[in-house]
MIDOSE-1310 file (N, C-alpha, C; in nm, 2 decimals, decimal comma, always signed):
residues 160
mqrl	-0,25/-0,22/-1,72/-0,25/-0,33/-1,63/-0,12/-0,35/-1,56; -0,12/-0,38/-1,44/+0,00/-0,41/-1,37/+0,00/-0,55/-1,31; +0,11/-0,62/-1,31/+0,11/-0,76/-1,26/+0,22/-0,77/-1,16; +0,20/-0,87/-1,07/+0,31/-0,91/-0,97/+0,36/-1,05/-1,02
hald	+0,49/-1,06/-1,04/+0,55/-1,18/-1,08/+0,63/-1,24/-0,97; +0,63/-1,38/-0,96/+0,72/-1,45/-0,87/+0,79/-1,55/-0,95; +0,92/-1,56/-0,93/+1,01/-1,65/-1,00/+1,08/-1,75/-0,91; +1,10/-1,86/-0,96/+1,18/-1,96/-0,89/+1,33/-1,92/-0,91
ittg	+1,40/-1,89/-0,80/+1,53/-1,83/-0,82/+1,63/-1,94/-0,87; +1,60/-2,06/-0,86/+1,69/-2,17/-0,91/+1,68/-2,19/-1,05; +1,56/-2,17/-1,11/+1,54/-2,19/-1,25/+1,51/-2,07/-1,34; +1,46/-1,97/-1,27/+1,41/-1,85/-1,34/+1,27/-1,86/-1,39
aarp	+1,21/-1,98/-1,37/+1,07/-2,00/-1,42/+0,97/-1,93/-1,33; +0,86/-1,90/-1,39/+0,75/-1,84/-1,31/+0,70/-1,94/-1,21; +0,68/-1,90/-1,09/+0,62/-1,99/-0,99/+0,47/-2,01/-1,01; +0,41/-2,11/-0,95/+0,27/-2,14/-0,97/+0,19/-2,01/-0,92
sspv	+0,08/-1,98/-0,99/+0,00/-1,87/-0,96/+0,06/-1,74/-1,00; +0,17/-1,74/-1,07/+0,23/-1,61/-1,12/+0,22/-1,60/-1,27; +0,19/-1,48/-1,32/+0,17/-1,36/-1,24/+0,03/-1,34/-1,20; +0,01/-1,24/-1,11/-0,13/-1,20/-1,07/-0,15/-1,06/-1,11
vira	-0,27/-1,02/-1,16/-0,30/-0,88/-1,19/-0,32/-0,81/-1,06; -0,26/-0,69/-1,05/-0,27/-0,61/-0,92/-0,40/-0,53/-0,93; -0,49/-0,56/-0,84/-0,62/-0,50/-0,83/-0,65/-0,47/-0,68; -0,72/-0,36/-0,65/-0,76/-0,33/-0,52/-0,87/-0,24/-0,51
svpg	-0,96/-0,25/-0,41/-1,07/-0,16/-0,38/-1,08/-0,15/-0,23; -1,12/-0,03/-0,18/-1,14/-0,01/-0,04/-1,26/+0,08/-0,03; -1,33/+0,08/+0,08/-1,44/+0,17/+0,11/-1,39/+0,32/+0,10; -1,46/+0,41/+0,04/-1,42/+0,54/+0,03/-1,51/+0,63/-0,05
tadg	-1,49/+0,76/-0,04/-1,57/+0,86/-0,11/-1,48/+0,96/-0,19; -1,35/+0,92/-0,21/-1,26/+1,01/-0,28/-1,30/+1,02/-0,43; -1,23/+1,12/-0,50/-1,25/+1,13/-0,64/-1,25/+1,00/-0,71; -1,35/+0,98/-0,80/-1,35/+0,85/-0,87/-1,42/+0,74/-0,80
fadg	-1,48/+0,76/-0,68/-1,54/+0,65/-0,61/-1,67/+0,61/-0,69; -1,71/+0,49/-0,67/-1,83/+0,43/-0,72/-1,89/+0,33/-0,62; -2,01/+0,34/-0,59/-2,08/+0,25/-0,50/-2,01/+0,24/-0,37; -1,96/+0,35/-0,32/-1,89/+0,36/-0,19/-1,76/+0,30/-0,18
mitf	-1,69/+0,27/-0,30/-1,56/+0,21/-0,31/-1,47/+0,30/-0,39; -1,34/+0,30/-0,35/-1,24/+0,36/-0,44/-1,15/+0,25/-0,49; -1,11/+0,26/-0,61/-1,05/+0,15/-0,68/-0,91/+0,19/-0,73; -0,81/+0,10/-0,70/-0,68/+0,12/-0,76/-0,68/+0,12/-0,91
dpai	-0,63/+0,23/-0,97/-0,63/+0,25/-1,11/-0,49/+0,24/-1,17; -0,46/+0,13/-1,24/-0,32/+0,11/-1,29/-0,28/+0,21/-1,39; -0,37/+0,28/-1,45/-0,34/+0,39/-1,55/-0,29/+0,51/-1,48; -0,32/+0,53/-1,35/-0,28/+0,65/-1,27/-0,17/+0,62/-1,17
hdqr	-0,18/+0,50/-1,11/-0,09/+0,46/-1,00/+0,03/+0,38/-1,05; +0,15/+0,41/-1,00/+0,27/+0,34/-1,04/+0,34/+0,29/-0,91; +0,40/+0,18/-0,92/+0,48/+0,14/-0,80/+0,61/+0,23/-0,80; +0,63/+0,30/-0,69/+0,74/+0,38/-0,67/+0,85/+0,32/-0,59
gvar	+0,81/+0,25/-0,48/+0,90/+0,18/-0,40/+0,92/+0,04/-0,44; +1,03/-0,02/-0,39/+1,05/-0,16/-0,42/+0,95/-0,25/-0,34; +0,93/-0,37/-0,39/+0,85/-0,46/-0,31/+0,93/-0,50/-0,19; +0,86/-0,51/-0,07/+0,93/-0,54/+0,05/+0,87/-0,67/+0,10
drqr	+0,96/-0,76/+0,14/+0,92/-0,90/+0,18/+0,93/-0,91/+0,33; +0,82/-0,93/+0,39/+0,82/-0,96/+0,54/+0,83/-1,11/+0,55; +0,95/-1,17/+0,53/+0,96/-1,31/+0,51/+0,90/-1,39/+0,63; +0,92/-1,34/+0,75/+0,86/-1,41/+0,87/+0,71/-1,42/+0,86
hrlh	+0,65/-1,32/+0,79/+0,50/-1,32/+0,79/+0,45/-1,35/+0,65; +0,54/-1,39/+0,56/+0,50/-1,44/+0,43/+0,42/-1,34/+0,34; +0,46/-1,22/+0,35/+0,39/-1,11/+0,27/+0,48/-1,03/+0,19; +0,43/-0,99/+0,07/+0,50/-0,89/-0,01/+0,42/-0,77/+0,00
hlgv	+0,48/-0,65/+0,01/+0,40/-0,53/+0,01/+0,45/-0,44/-0,10; +0,36/-0,38/-0,17/+0,40/-0,28/-0,28/+0,35/-0,15/-0,23; +0,44/-0,05/-0,23/+0,40/+0,09/-0,21/+0,38/+0,16/-0,34; +0,27/+0,22/-0,37/+0,25/+0,28/-0,49/+0,20/+0,42/-0,47
alry	+0,23/+0,51/-0,57/+0,20/+0,65/-0,56/+0,12/+0,69/-0,68; +0,18/+0,78/-0,76/+0,11/+0,84/-0,87/+0,18/+0,83/-1,00; +0,11/+0,86/-1,10/+0,17/+0,89/-1,24/+0,12/+1,03/-1,27; -0,01/+1,06/-1,27/-0,06/+1,19/-1,30/-0,21/+1,19/-1,25
rtyh	-0,27/+1,31/-1,27/-0,41/+1,33/-1,23/-0,43/+1,31/-1,08; -0,56/+1,29/-1,04/-0,59/+1,27/-0,90/-0,54/+1,13/-0,86; -0,47/+1,12/-0,75/-0,41/+0,99/-0,72/-0,43/+0,96/-0,57; -0,39/+0,84/-0,53/-0,39/+0,80/-0,39/-0,28/+0,71/-0,37
gwli	-0,22/+0,72/-0,25/-0,11/+0,62/-0,21/-0,18/+0,49/-0,18; -0,12/+0,38/-0,22/-0,18/+0,25/-0,19/-0,07/+0,16/-0,13; -0,11/+0,08/-0,03/-0,02/-0,03/+0,02/-0,10/-0,16/+0,00; -0,04/-0,24/-0,08/-0,11/-0,37/-0,12/-0,02/-0,48/-0,09
gydr	-0,07/-0,58/-0,02/+0,01/-0,70/+0,03/-0,04/-0,83/-0,03; +0,05/-0,91/-0,05/+0,03/-1,05/-0,11/+0,10/-1,16/-0,03; +0,03/-1,27/-0,02/+0,10/-1,39/+0,04/+0,21/-1,43/-0,06; +0,33/-1,44/-0,01/+0,44/-1,47/-0,09/+0,45/-1,61/-0,15
ktla	+0,37/-1,70/-0,10/+0,37/-1,84/-0,15/+0,26/-1,85/-0,26; +0,14/-1,80/-0,22/+0,02/-1,82/-0,31/-0,01/-1,70/-0,40; +0,05/-1,59/-0,37/+0,03/-1,46/-0,44/-0,12/-1,41/-0,42; -0,19/-1,47/-0,32/-0,32/-1,42/-0,29/-0,31/-1,28/-0,22
qvva	-0,39/-1,19/-0,26/-0,39/-1,06/-0,20/-0,44/-1,07/-0,06; -0,37/-1,02/+0,04/-0,42/-1,03/+0,18/-0,45/-0,89/+0,24; -0,41/-0,78/+0,17/-0,44/-0,65/+0,23/-0,43/-0,55/+0,11; -0,52/-0,45/+0,12/-0,51/-0,33/+0,04/-0,56/-0,21/+0,12
ksmt	-0,47/-0,11/+0,12/-0,50/+0,01/+0,20/-0,47/+0,13/+0,12; -0,56/+0,22/+0,11/-0,54/+0,35/+0,05/-0,51/+0,45/+0,16; -0,41/+0,54/+0,13/-0,37/+0,64/+0,24/-0,47/+0,75/+0,25; -0,55/+0,77/+0,14/-0,65/+0,88/+0,14/-0,78/+0,83/+0,08
pngk	-0,85/+0,74/+0,14/-0,97/+0,68/+0,08/-1,09/+0,78/+0,07; -1,08/+0,89/+0,15/-1,19/+0,99/+0,14/-1,14/+1,12/+0,10; -1,02/+1,13/+0,05/-0,95/+1,25/+0,01/-0,88/+1,24/-0,12; -0,76/+1,29/-0,13/-0,68/+1,28/-0,25/-0,53/+1,29/-0,21
aggi	-0,45/+1,25/-0,31/-0,31/+1,24/-0,30/-0,26/+1,14/-0,19; -0,17/+1,18/-0,11/-0,12/+1,09/-0,01/-0,03/+0,98/-0,06; +0,05/+1,01/-0,16/+0,14/+0,92/-0,22/+0,25/+0,87/-0,13; +0,28/+0,74/-0,15/+0,39/+0,68/-0,08/+0,52/+0,71/-0,16
wqsh	+0,59/+0,81/-0,12/+0,70/+0,86/-0,21/+0,83/+0,79/-0,17; +0,90/+0,82/-0,07/+1,02/+0,75/-0,02/+1,13/+0,74/-0,11; +1,15/+0,83/-0,21/+1,26/+0,83/-0,30/+1,28/+0,70/-0,36; +1,18/+0,63/-0,41/+1,18/+0,50/-0,48/+1,23/+0,39/-0,39
sgps	+1,21/+0,40/-0,26/+1,25/+0,30/-0,16/+1,13/+0,24/-0,10; +1,13/+0,11/-0,08/+1,01/+0,05/-0,02/+0,99/+0,07/+0,13; +0,88/+0,03/+0,19/+0,86/+0,05/+0,33/+0,97/-0,02/+0,41; +1,01/+0,03/+0,52/+1,10/-0,04/+0,61/+1,02/-0,13/+0,70
vdes	+1,08/-0,24/+0,75/+1,02/-0,33/+0,83/+1,11/-0,37/+0,95; +1,05/-0,39/+1,07/+1,14/-0,43/+1,18/+1,12/-0,58/+1,21; +1,18/-0,63/+1,31/+1,18/-0,77/+1,34/+1,04/-0,82/+1,37; +0,95/-0,74/+1,43/+0,82/-0,78/+1,46/+0,73/-0,78/+1,34
gtly	+0,77/-0,72/+1,23/+0,69/-0,72/+1,11/+0,62/-0,59/+1,09; +0,64/-0,49/+1,18/+0,58/-0,36/+1,17/+0,64/-0,29/+1,05; +0,56/-0,23/+0,96/+0,60/-0,15/+0,85/+0,61/+0,00/+0,88; +0,71/+0,06/+0,83/+0,72/+0,21/+0,85/+0,73/+0,27/+0,71
lsvg	+0,65/+0,37/+0,68/+0,65/+0,44/+0,55/+0,62/+0,58/+0,56; +0,66/+0,65/+0,46/+0,64/+0,80/+0,45/+0,54/+0,83/+0,35; +0,44/+0,91/+0,38/+0,34/+0,96/+0,29/+0,35/+1,10/+0,26; +0,36/+1,14/+0,13/+0,38/+1,28/+0,10/+0,25/+1,34/+0,04
ngtv	+0,23/+1,46/+0,06/+0,11/+1,54/+0,01/-0,02/+1,47/+0,07; -0,13/+1,52/+0,03/-0,26/+1,45/+0,06/-0,34/+1,52/+0,16; -0,47/+1,47/+0,16/-0,57/+1,51/+0,26/-0,53/+1,46/+0,40; -0,55/+1,54/+0,50/-0,52/+1,50/+0,64/-0,65/+1,51/+0,72
taps	-0,71/+1,39/+0,76/-0,83/+1,39/+0,84/-0,81/+1,30/+0,96; -0,70/+1,22/+0,96/-0,68/+1,13/+1,07/-0,67/+1,19/+1,21; -0,60/+1,30/+1,23/-0,60/+1,36/+1,37/-0,73/+1,40/+1,43; -0,83/+1,42/+1,34/-0,97/+1,45/+1,39/-1,06/+1,33/+1,38
ggtd	-1,01/+1,21/+1,37/-1,09/+1,09/+1,36/-1,12/+1,04/+1,22; -1,06/+1,10/+1,12/-1,09/+1,06/+0,98/-1,00/+0,94/+0,94; -0,99/+0,91/+0,81/-0,92/+0,80/+0,76/-0,81/+0,84/+0,66; -0,78/+0,97/+0,64/-0,69/+1,01/+0,54/-0,56/+1,05/+0,61
ygna	-0,45/+0,99/+0,56/-0,31/+1,01/+0,62/-0,22/+1,07/+0,52; -0,25/+1,19/+0,48/-0,15/+1,27/+0,40/-0,04/+1,33/+0,48; +0,08/+1,35/+0,42/+0,19/+1,41/+0,49/+0,22/+1,35/+0,63; +0,25/+1,23/+0,63/+0,27/+1,16/+0,76/+0,38/+1,05/+0,75
flsi	+0,43/+1,02/+0,86/+0,52/+0,90/+0,87/+0,44/+0,80/+0,95; +0,42/+0,68/+0,89/+0,33/+0,58/+0,95/+0,40/+0,46/+1,00; +0,34/+0,40/+1,11/+0,39/+0,27/+1,16/+0,26/+0,18/+1,15; +0,27/+0,08/+1,06/+0,16/-0,01/+1,04/+0,20/-0,16/+1,07
gpga	+0,12/-0,22/+1,15/+0,14/-0,36/+1,19/+0,11/-0,37/+1,34; +0,17/-0,45/+1,41/+0,29/-0,53/+1,37/+0,25/-0,67/+1,31; +0,34/-0,73/+1,25/+0,33/-0,86/+1,20/+0,20/-0,90/+1,12; +0,16/-1,02/+1,13/+0,05/-1,07/+1,06/-0,08/-1,00/+1,09
afek	-0,09/-0,92/+1,20/-0,21/-0,85/+1,24/-0,24/-0,74/+1,14; -0,14/-0,71/+1,05/-0,16/-0,60/+0,95/-0,28/-0,63/+0,86; -0,30/-0,76/+0,83/-0,42/-0,79/+0,75/-0,55/-0,74/+0,81; -0,56/-0,72/+0,94/-0,68/-0,68/+1,00/-0,68/-0,53/+1,03
vrsp	-0,56/-0,47/+1,02/-0,55/-0,33/+1,06/-0,61/-0,24/+0,95; -0,70/-0,15/+0,98/-0,76/-0,06/+0,89/-0,69/+0,08/+0,90; -0,62/+0,10/+1,01/-0,55/+0,23/+1,02/-0,41/+0,20/+1,09; -0,32/+0,30/+1,07/-0,19/+0,28/+1,13/-0,19/+0,26/+1,28
vdaf	-0,09/+0,20/+1,34/-0,07/+0,18/+1,48/-0,03/+0,32/+1,54; +0,05/+0,39/+1,46/+0,10/+0,52/+1,51/+0,13/+0,61/+1,39; +0,12/+0,74/+1,41/+0,15/+0,83/+1,30/+0,21/+0,96/+1,35; +0,30/+1,01/+1,28/+0,36/+1,14/+1,31/+0,34/+1,23/+1,19
rpfe	+0,29/+1,35/+1,22/+0,27/+1,44/+1,11/+0,33/+1,58/+1,15; +0,42/+1,63/+1,07/+0,48/+1,76/+1,11/+0,38/+1,87/+1,12; +0,41/+1,97/+1,20/+0,31/+2,08/+1,23/+0,29/+2,16/+1,10; +0,40/+2,18/+1,02/+0,39/+2,25/+0,89/+0,46/+2,18/+0,78
């Protein structure tokens, strides 16, 4: 089980609604899917990057990758006040791998709220109209529109 905790920085006490159990499911047909959904598995997936706070947009995002076995990169976002989950995205919902590596660093964010992240390994189907973004640098957002975005705004994938 994995949890997201929020603390009051003046007292160190847990904030209301904290902690929340990290759970996520998205439509997909990747290894381990059931009933047309792929589910975040806390026994396989670990948070590799730091949580990134898009303060202007009231979101926390966790970039997670793998521990072992078949894995998927996940980007999971929470409202920073209520800790309600507002987004969950797998980088390879119909493939495998696609971990968000970034040398234990969280996604970068610009003033508009656009997230930038690097995905290592994984199935690549996005250039031909698919939904899998392995081995790519992604731009996701901008801003609060991210909750409605199902795919990146832009992607760069090296030739080899």
